N, C-alpha and C positions, 0 to 999 in steps of 0.2 A: 373666104375672107376671113379673115378676125374680127370681131366687134371693135377693138383698137383700130382696124384699117379703115374701118366704118367710121370713126370716129375723125380719123385723119380724111377724108372724102366731103366729111360736113363742114370739118375747119375749109376748107380751099374752096367752099362752097360748088363742090363738083355735083349737083343733083341729080344728073342722068346717070352715072355712075352708081351715086350713093341709091337711087330708085331700085338700080337694078341688083345690085350687090343687097340690099335690103330683102326684096322678095326671096332671095335662095336662102333664105336663114328661117331658124323656126321661129313660127310664132310667140311661144314665152321669150327667147334668147332679144327678139326682136323689141318686145315689153321692156323686159328688162333696161337694152340700152335706151329706151324711150324715159324710165323712169329716172333715169340720172339724166336727166336733163332739165335747165331751165323750162318756164312757161311756156313764152313764147317759142324756143325753140323744139319742143317733144310737140307742140301744134303744129308746124312748118313740119318736121318731119312723119308726125303722122298722119298729114294729108298730099305728100307724096304717096302712100300706100294705095293700092289697088282696092276698089270698094269691096271686094271679097276678101281681101289680104286685112284690110286695117279692120272689119267686126270682128272676126277671129283673134286681133292682137288687141284690141280692145277687152275682151272677155280676161286678158292675161295681164291690165295695166294694175298697177296698186290703185286703190280707192282715192288719191291725193292727184295720179297722173288723172283720172280719169274726169276728176273734177274740174281740174284745169282745164284740159281739152272742151270739158263740156260749157263752160263760162264763157270759152272763147269762140265755139262754135256758132256757128246760123242755125234755128229751129229746123231747115229742113237736110243741114246736114246731120244733126242728132236725130233727126227722124229715119238717116237712110242706115247710119251705124244700127239703130235699133230695133230697125226690120229685119237684119239681120241676124241678130241675137238669139238663142233658143232662150224660150220665155224665161228660165230659172236665172238666165245670168242679166236677162231686163230686169227682171226684180230687185236681183242684190244689185244694182247697179242705180233702180229708182231708189231702192234704200238706203243708200248713202247717199243721196243727193239736196242739196237745201232745198225749199219748197218749191221756191221760186224756179228753180230749175225743171224740177219735176210737171212743174203745173206749164211751163212751156213745150213739154214733150208730148204730155196729156194734149194739148190743143189741136194734134197734128195726129190722132191717132184713132180708132173709130169707133163708134159707140160702143159696142160689143167688145171690143179691146180694150178697151176703157174702162168697161163695168168688172172687166174680171181682173185684171190690172190692181183694182181699187181690191177687190175682194182679194186677194192675195198680198196686200199691202196689208190689210186689218188682222191678219194672222196673229196671234203673238210671236215673240221675235223669237224666241229658242225651242220652236215647233216646228214637228215636220209638215203641215201647211206652208210655212215659213218657206222650206227649203225646195218642195217639190216644183216639178217642169209638168208641163201639160203636154210635153209634145213624146208622147210614146205610141207604141204601137198595139191599137186592139182590133181581136180579132172575134168572131162569133162562132159557134159550136157548127152549126152546121155547115159550113167553106170546108172545104177539101186540100186537102196541104198544096193541091197546084194552085189553088184559090189563093190560098192566103202569104203562098209563095211568092206570088204576081200581085198581091197589092203590100208586099213589104217592098219592092222594086221598086213601086210608083210611087209610095209617101216614105223611103227611105231618107229622101235628100234633107228631109223638115222636120225629122225627126233625132232627137239627142241622142239616142240607142238606138240597135232593132236586135241585139243578140238575146234580150227577153221578148217576148211577146206576151198578151195579156188579153186571155177570153171573157168576154162579156155579154150581155144579155143584151136585148131591146130597150132596158130599162138603168146600165151601163153596172146593172148587177156584178160583180167579178166571181165567176165561175171555175175559171182556170186557170194555168199558165204554161206556157211554153217556152223552152232554146230555139234559136235558130238552127242550132243542131240537131233537136228533136223533130224539125220541118226538113232537113237536109235528107236526114237518113231514113224520112218514112217513104213507104208507100204515098204517089200521086195523086191518086184517087181516095186516100185514106178521109175519114172524117177527122176533124175536131177534136172533136170531143172523145175518141176513144182512143187518143195519143195524150191528151193533155194530164197533167196533174194537181190535183184537185186539195191537194193539202197546200194549203199559201200560205207561206211569212207572211206578214202585211201591218202596216199603221196606220194610225187613223191621223187626222189632219193635227189634231191637238196633245199628240205622244211629243215628248221631250226629247229633241235632237240629240244627246247623250243617248238614251234610248233605243234610236234608230240605228247612230253608231253601233252601239254592243249585237243589236241585231245581225248585223248587215258583217262584223264580223263573226258571228260566232257561226253561222250558215256559210258562210264564203259567197257573199251574194255578191253580184256586180250592179245591182238594182233591186230595188224595193216599192212594193205597190201601195199608193196613198189611199184611203178609203174615208169616208165620211161615216157617221154615224150606223148606217144604213148600210153599210159593206158596199155601198157605190164605189167605183173606181172615180177616184179626181186627178190623180197623179201617180209620180214617181219620184224618189230620189235616187240619182246614182251614186255609184263610189265616189267620184272624184270629189263630188260636195260632200259626201261623207269624210274624205281627207282631210278637207278645210278646217271642218270639223272641229276633229281631231286634234288638230295643228292649233286652232282657238283654244279648244279646251286645256291641253297639254299646257301653252301661254299661260293662259289663266290659272294654273296648276303651280305652276314655275314661282308665278307671279305671289301668289299666297303663301308658300313656301319660303317667300325671303321677307315675305312682310311688305309686298310692292302693292297697290291699289293698280284697278287696269288700266293699262296704257295701249289705246287704240291705233296710235299711229309708231310706222318705225321710227326705233332707237333714233339713229340716225338723224332724223328731221323733227326728233321731239328738241319742245325747247326747255333750256335749263330751269325755268319757271314750275314746268309742269311737270318734270322728273321728281325737284324738288317739293310740290304739292303732293303726290302718290308716295314718297317715300317718308316724306316726314309725320304723318300722325302716327303709325307705329313708332317709329323711332322714340317719340314725344313718349307715350304710353310704355315702351318698353325702360323708361328713364327710370321711371317711377315704380315700375314693378321693381329693379332692379336695388331700390333702393332699401331693402327689404334685406337686398342680400349683405349691404352696408352693417343696418341695424344689427343682423345677427352677429358679426364680426365684434360691432360694442357691445354686445352681452356678453359676450366670453371675451373683454380686454384681460382682464386676473391673469388666466388661462395662455393667454397670447404673450404675455411678458413674464410669465413663470418658466414657459417654455420657449423661448423665441425662436427655436429651427423648426418650431410648426409652421410658422409662416412661408419657409422655403418651400414645402409640399401646397398650398393652400390651392395658387393656379394650377398644380398638375392635375389635383381633385376634382376642382368643380369643372375644369377643362372635359375631365373625364367622363363626366358625369352626362355635361351639354353632349358629348359627340354619341354619346351609347342612347341619350334620349332621339336624339335626330335620327341616327340611324332606325331606331327602333318605329320612330314617327314616318321615317319614309317607306320603310317598308309594309306598315297598315296604311297608311294613307293610298299607296300604289295599287294594294290587294283591293281595297274599298272600290275605287276606281274602276279598276278592271273587274269588278263582279268576284273575284277569287274569294275574297272573306266576306261576311254579314256582319249585322251587329248581333244574331243567335248566334256568332261562332265568336263570340268575345273569351267566351271564359274556355274553351280548349284553344284559345294562341296564348290567354293569360296566360297555362299552364307550361304551356313549351316556352312561353318569351320567360317566365321565374325559371327554367333549365339552362335555358342559352344563357340567361344574365351572372348566373352563376358560374357558370362556367367560366364565363368571360370575363366575371371578379375573380375567380382564384386568381386567374393565370394573369392578370394586371396586379394582383396584391402579392403575389412574389414576385414580378418584378420591382414594385415599389418599395417592399418591405427591404430587398436589399441594397437600395438607394439608403433609404432611413436608417440602417444599422451603419454603413458608411454616415450619414451626414450627423448620427443623435445616437448611435447603441443599439440595446436591443428593446427596449423600451419605448424610442420612438419609430423601430421597425415594426414592433407590436399595432402601435397606434394606427399608422397609417397604410397597414395592409389591411387591417378591419377596416376602417376606413373607404381604401380603393374600394372592396367587396362591396360595400352595402350600398355607395354611391354609385355605382355601378348599375344594381341592382335596383334602385331606386329612379335611379333616372332613366333607367329600360321602359322601366313599367310606368314611368311617368308619357313617355314619348309612346307606349302601348294603346294607352288607355283614351289618353285626350284623344285621339282622331274619333274612335268610339260612341264616346262621351258627345262630341258632336253631332255625329249624326244621329245620335238619338232625338240630339235637340233640333235635326232637318236642319242643321249648318253645315258648312261645306268644312269637310276634314283635313283637307288643305291648308287651312289657314292651323290645324296645330303643330304645323311642322317648323322648322329653322328658328330664330330668333324667339319664338314664345317657348317655344320646348327647352330650348337654350337656357332661358332666363329662370321658367320655372326650374330645370335640375339644378341652374347653378347657385337657387338660393336655397334647395333644400342638399345642397353636395356643403353649404357652408353649416348650416345649422347641424348635421350630420357628424361631420368630421370634428368639430368642435365640441360637441356635445358628449363622440366618445373621448377627447385628451380629458376633457373636464373631467369623464366620471374613472377614466385609468389612471389621471394624475391627480384626481382628488384634490382638486382646483374648483 
């Protein structure tokens, strides 16, 4: 049955069939269905779910839906839901909740768990410690393969992943790593110290989450161990959490590239006031930046009046400068974000960008010179061709250099893309175009 059919059952208040159909759906699909409901109905549908299903669905709900359900639920209900959540999902949920809800939840936890939760909540927001889970498989090197597999069978239901196992000593010092595949194909009587891998890719609790994501991508990991400063294992980060990190970082970069402030809610749920506040500051800044374009045109007013045909090509030329700059900036920002380029690579990329920009500028100059010849003869064709080649070169170099400059000053290079590069390239385009025209026509 489709979710649309389930909506019909909800409208008919056929709760018996509704419950039966819901539990057949994937947990993520049920969560998506609940996210679309109003607060009162979402709680009604959530309460129809069996306890084990409800906990899994809760982990997939949007922060807004989780907050609505939490605020309307009794403390005992919240406690039961949280008991069945994996620890990292529990921490994510608590980080999203208002302080009064967190206090209600912590009242029903044991002292040991409350201490552990508070420890996790105190890790800086964008660090490995704030992402990790404590539900991993830890083994001892003295164990045989058979003993290790028996332990995995026993604890697997309470572990987020069992595909990668970690070998520690009595003080939790991380000594080795094993995959479930290693254990399955090994001889049952073999000791773990004989088959474990001692070369371990790990992070510390205070490492940045983007660094963690880069390591998981580079080494194709499904999880990565998190240690303290003394290399004691304190948790792991699984790939599903890193996918969320990558999505968040990409969204943040896209917003910055469009000169939009951080938006933490779904676009459909964002109020017009919030969207205005996030978009207006940069637009106002760029208004005053773009005044420089007008000043440039005012300086060359005499040239414009003498050769009025120049105005026809002005939008074409400055747009070409902005477009070339945006292309270049996008390539550089992405390369820096993926680690494909570093600040030390600046000069090598500059040389390459100059070659590419000259080729692009030459091709575009040929195209615009034909239009210039038809519009105003040979002189105008020469001026527009020279201007086009120059503005494409300058716009591209602005777009290429600005991300590196921001990185040098420890700022996010994504800020350099979109409107900022376009505005700077536009100003340069106006000045270059009319400067060349004034020089050529002697004005």
